[in-house]
DOPAVEX-726919 format. One record per atom (N, C-alpha, C, O): x, y, z. Coordinates in steps of 0.2 Angstrom, whole numbers, plus 2048, in hexadecimal, padded with zeros to 3 digits. Example, Ala and Ser with C-alpha at 12.3 -4.5 7.8 and 13.67 -1.06 7.14 Angstrom:
<nodes>
8427E4827/83E7EA827/8427F0827/8477EF82A/8407F5823/8447FB824/840800827/843806828/
</nodes>
This chain:
<nodes>
D79B13C15/D7FB13C13/D85B10C19/D85B13C1F/D88B0CC17/D8DB08C1B/D94B0CC1C/D98B0AC18/D95B11C20/D9AB16C22/DA0B14C26/D9FB11C2B/DA6B15C24/DABB14C28/DAFB1CC28/DB0B20C24/DB0B1DC2F/DB3B23C30/DBAB22C32/DBBB1EC36/DBFB26C2F/DC5B26C31/DC8B28C38/DC4B2BC3C/DCDB27C39/DD1B28C41/DD0B30C3F/DCBB33C42/DD2B33C3C/DD4B3AC3A/DCEB3EC3B/DCEB43C3F/DC8B3DC39/DC0B40C3B/DBFB3EC42/DBEB43C46/DBFB39C44/DBDB38C4A/DC1B3CC4F/DBDB3FC53/DC6B3DC4F/DCCB41C55/DCAB48C52/DC9B4CC57/DC8B4AC4C/DC7B52C4B/DBFB53C4D/DBDB59C4E/DBBB4EC4E/DB6B4FC50/DB6B50C58/DB2B53C5B/DBCB4BC5B/DBAB4DC62/DBDB55C65/DBCB58C6A/DC2B57C60/DC6B5AC61/DC3B60C61/DC4B64C66/DBDB61C5C/DBBB68C5A/DB4B67C59/DB2B64C54/DAFB69C5F/DA6B67C5E/DA4B6CC58/DA7B72C57/DA0B6AC54/D9CB6CC50/DA0B6EC49/D9EB72C45/DA7B6BC49/DABB6CC43/DA8B67C3E/DA4B63C40/DAAB67C36/DA8B64C32/DA9B5DC33/DA4B5AC31/DAFB59C36/DAFB52C39/DAAB4FC3E/DA8B49C3F/DA8B55C42/DA4B54C48/D9DB53C44/D99B4EC46/D9BB58C41/D93B58C3C/D92B51C38/D8DB4DC38/D99B50C34/D98B49C31/D97B43C34/D93B3FC33/D9CB43C3B/D9AB3DC3E/D93B3BC43/D91B35C44/D90B43C44/D8AB41C46/D85B41C42/D7FB3FC44/D86B43C3B/D81B41C35/D82B39C34/D7DB35C35/D88B37C32/D88B2FC33/D85B2CC38/D80B28C38/D87B2DC3D/D84B2AC44/D7BB2AC43/D78B24C42/D79B2FC42/D72B30C42/D6EB2DC3B/D68B2BC3C/D72B2DC34/D6EB2CC2E/D71B26C2B/D6FB24C25/D77B23C2E/D7AB1EC2A/D7DB18C2F/D7CB19C35/D81B12C2D/D83B0EC31/D8BB11C32/D8EB12C2D/D8DB12C38/D93B12C39/D96B0EC3A/D95B0BC3F/D9CB0BC36/DA1B05C37/DA7B07C38/DAAB0CC34/DAAB04C3D/DB1B05C3F/DB5AFFC40/DB2AF9C41/DBCB00C3F/DBDAF8C41/DC3AFAC45/DC7AFFC43/DC5AF4C4B/DCAAF5C50/DCFAF9C4F/DD0AFDC53/DD3AF9C49/DD7AFDC46/DD7B04C48/DDBB08C4B/DD1B07C45/DCFB0CC47/DCFB0FC4F/DD2B14C51/DCCB0CC51/DC9B0CC58/DD0B0DC5B/DD1B12C5E/DD3B07C5A/DDBB08C5D/DDFB0EC5C/DE0B12C61/DE1B10C56/DE2B15C55/DE0B1DC55/DE4B21C53/DDCB1DC57/DD7B24C5A/DDAB22C62/DDBB28C64/DDBB1CC66/DDCB1FC6C/DE5B20C6C/DE8B23C71/DE8B1EC68/DF0B20C68/DF0B25C65/DF4B28C69/DEEB28C60/DEFB2FC60/DEDB33C64/DF0B38C65/DE8B32C67/DE5B36C6D/DEBB38C71/DEEB3DC72/DEBB30C73/DEFB30C79/DF7B34C77/DFAB37C7C/DF9B33C72/DFEB38C70/DFFB41C70/E03B45C72/DF8B42C6D/DF6B47C6D/DF3B4BC71/DF5B51C71/DEEB49C74/DEBB4DC7A/DE8B48C7F/DE2B47C7E/DECB44C82/DEDB3FC87/DE7B42C8C/DE3B3EC8E/DE8B49C8E/DE3B49C94/DDBB48C91/DD7B47C96/DD9B48C8B/DD3B48C88/DD0B41C86/DCCB40C82/DD4B3DC8A/DD3B35C86/DCAB34C88/DC6B32C84/DC9B38C8F/DC2B36C91/DBDB38C8E/DB7B36C8E/DC0B3FC88/DB9B40C81/DB9B3AC7F/DB5B36C81/DBEB37C7B/DBEB32C75/DBAB2CC79/DB5B29C76/DBCB2AC81/DB6B25C83/DB0B27C82/DACB23C7F/DAEB2CC85/DA7B2FC84/DA5B2EC7D/DA0B2AC7B/DA8B30C78/DA7B2EC71/DA2B28C6F/D9DB27C6D/DA9B24C70/DA8B1DC6E/DA3B19C71/DA2B13C6F/DA1B1CC78/D9DB18C7C/D95B1BC7B/D91B18C7D/D95B20C77/D8FB22C75/D8DB20C6E/D88B1EC6C/D92B20C6B/D92B20C64/D8FB19C62/D90B14C65/D8AB18C5C/D88B12C5A/D8BB10C53/D8BB14C4E/D8EB09C54/D93B09C4E/D94B01C4F/D94AFEC55/D96AFDC49/D97AF7C47/DA0AF6C47/DA4AFAC43/DA1AF0C4B/DA9AF0C49/DAAAEAC43/DA6AE6C41/DAFAECC40/DAFAE6C3A/DB6AE4C3B/DBAAE7C3F/DB7ADEC38/DBEADAC35/DC2ADEC32/DC0AE1C2D/DC9ADFC34/DCEAE0C2E/DD0ADAC2B/DD4AD6C2D/DCEAD9C24/DD1AD5C20/DD7AD6C1F/DD9ADCC1F/DDCAD2C1C/DE2AD1C19/DE1AD1C12/DE3ACDC0E/DDFAD8C0F/DDDAD7C07/DE4AD9C03/DE7AD5C00/DE6AE1C05/DECAE2C01/DE9AE3BFA/DEDAE5BF6/DE2AE3BF9/DE4AE2BF0/DE3AE9BEC/DE4AEBBE6/DE2AEDBF1/DE6AF5BEF/DEAAF6BF4/DE9AF5BFA/DEFAF9BF2/DF3AFDBF7/DF2B04BF8/DEEB07BF4/DF5B06BFD/DF5B0DBFF/DFDB0EC00/E01B0AC01/DFEB15BFF/E05B18C00/E07B17C08/E0AB12C0A/E03B1BC0C/E04B18C13/E02B12C17/DFEB12C1B/E06B0DC16/E04B07C1A/E01B06C20/DFDB01C22/E02B0BC24/DFEB0CC2B/DF5B0AC29/DF1B07C2C/DF4B0DC23/DECB0DC20/DEAB08C1E/DE4B06C1D/DEEB04C1C/DECAFEC19/DE7AFAC1C/DE2AF9C19/DE7AF8C24/DE0AF4C26/DD9AF9C26/DD4AF7C27/DDCAFFC25/DD4B03C25/DD2B02C1F/DCCB02C1E/DD7B02C19/DD5B02C12/DD1AFAC11/DCBAF9C0E/DD5AF5C14/DD2AEEC14/DCDAEDC16/DC9AEAC13/DCCAF1C1D/DC5AEFC1F/DBFAF3C1C/DB9AF2C1D/DC1AF8C18/DBCAFCC15/DB9AF8C10/DB3AF6C0F/DBFAF5C0B/DBEAF1C04/DBBAEAC07/DB6AE8C04/DBDAE7C0D/DBBADFC0F/DB3AE0C12/DAFADCC11/DB2AE6C14/DA9AE6C17/DA4AEAC14/D9FAEEC18/DA5AEAC0D/DA0AECC0B/D9EAF4C0C/D97AF5C0C/DA3AFAC0D/DA1AFFC11/DA1B03C0A/DA6B03C06/D9BB08C0A/D99B0DC04/D9EB12C04/DA1B13BFE/D9FB16C0A/DA3B1CC0B/DA7B1CC0F/DA6B1BC15/DAEB1FC0D/DB4B1FC12/DB4B26C14/DB5B2AC0F/DB4B28C19/DB3B31C1B/DBCB31C1E/DBEB2DC22/DC0B35C1C/DC6B35C1E/DC9B3BC1B/DC9B3CC15/DCEB3FC1F/DD2B45C1D/DD9B44C1C/DDDB49C1D/DDBB3DC1A/DE0B3AC18/DE1B3AC11/DDEB38C0D/DE7B3DC10/DE8B3FC08/DEAB38C04/DEAB38BFE/DEDB33C09/DEEB2DC05/DE8B29C02/DE9B26BFD/DE3B2AC06/DDDB27C06/DD9B2BC00/DD6B27BFC/DD9B32C00/DD6B36BFA/DDAB33BF4/DD6B31BF0/DDEB34BF3/DE3B33BEC/DE1B2BBEA/DE3B29BE4/DDEB27BED/DDDB20BEA/DD7B22BE6/DD2B26BE8/DD8B1DBE0/DD3B1EBDA/DCFB18BDA/DD0B13BD6/DC8B17BE0/DC5B11BE0/DBEB13BDD/DBCB18BDC/DBBB0DBDD/DB2B0FBDC/DAFB0FBE3/DAEB15BE5/DAEB09BE6/DADB09BEE/DB2B05BF1/DB5B01BEE/DB3B08BF8/DAEB0CBFB/DB0B13BF6/DB5B13BF3/DABB18BF6/DACB20BF5/DB0B21BFB/DAFB1FC00/DB6B26BF9/DBAB28BFE/DB9B2FBFD/DBAB31BF7/DB8B33C03/DB6B3AC03/DBAB3CC08/DBDB38C0C/DBAB44C09/DBCB46C0F/DB5B4AC13/DB0B4BC0F/DB6B4BC1A/DB0B4EC1C/DACB53C19/DA6B53C19/DB1B58C15/DACB5DC12/DA8B5BC0E/DA2B5CC0D/DACB56C09/DA9B53C04/DA2B4DC05/D9EB4CC01/DA2B4CC09/D9CB48C0C/D97B4CC0E/D92B4CC0C/D9BB51C12/D93B57C14/D92B58C0E/D8CB57C0D/D95B5BC09/D90B5FC02/D8DB5ABFF/D87B5CBFD/D8FB54BFE/D8BB4EBFA/D86B4ABFE/D80B48BFC/D88B49C03/D83B44C07/D7FB47C0D/D7BB42C0F/D7EB4DC10/D7DB4FC16/D77B54C13/D78B58C0F/D71B53C16/D6DB58C15/D6FB60C18/D73B61C1C/D6BB65C15/D6DB6BC17/D66B6DC19/D61B6BC16/D67B71C1F/D5FB73C22/D60B7AC1F/D5CB7FC21/
</nodes>
């Protein structure tokens, strides 16, 4: 599956190792195609610099180790989202054949769309991850 992971999931994975977001990000990287857009990567750095600047090196390490594809952010605006700052991420997911968008953002989770499937890290873990 082609899976896009939102900024909040990536930052949560960085902040707390072995958390559900960290487990989900690891699973996506090992078993699926991780798709990001430049907007997500840039937003990760902007938020991280504001919230935990001393740990930016951890984010650098993560992005240097992750295997992911960067996709363009088309200007679609076919489906609007309440938080306009999230529109580029939604447009990237809609315009690049993303199967699942994993996010903790309620603005995404309240959307009623068929594809991509939008789910929280916990919902992704319950539905898609193999349990050992």
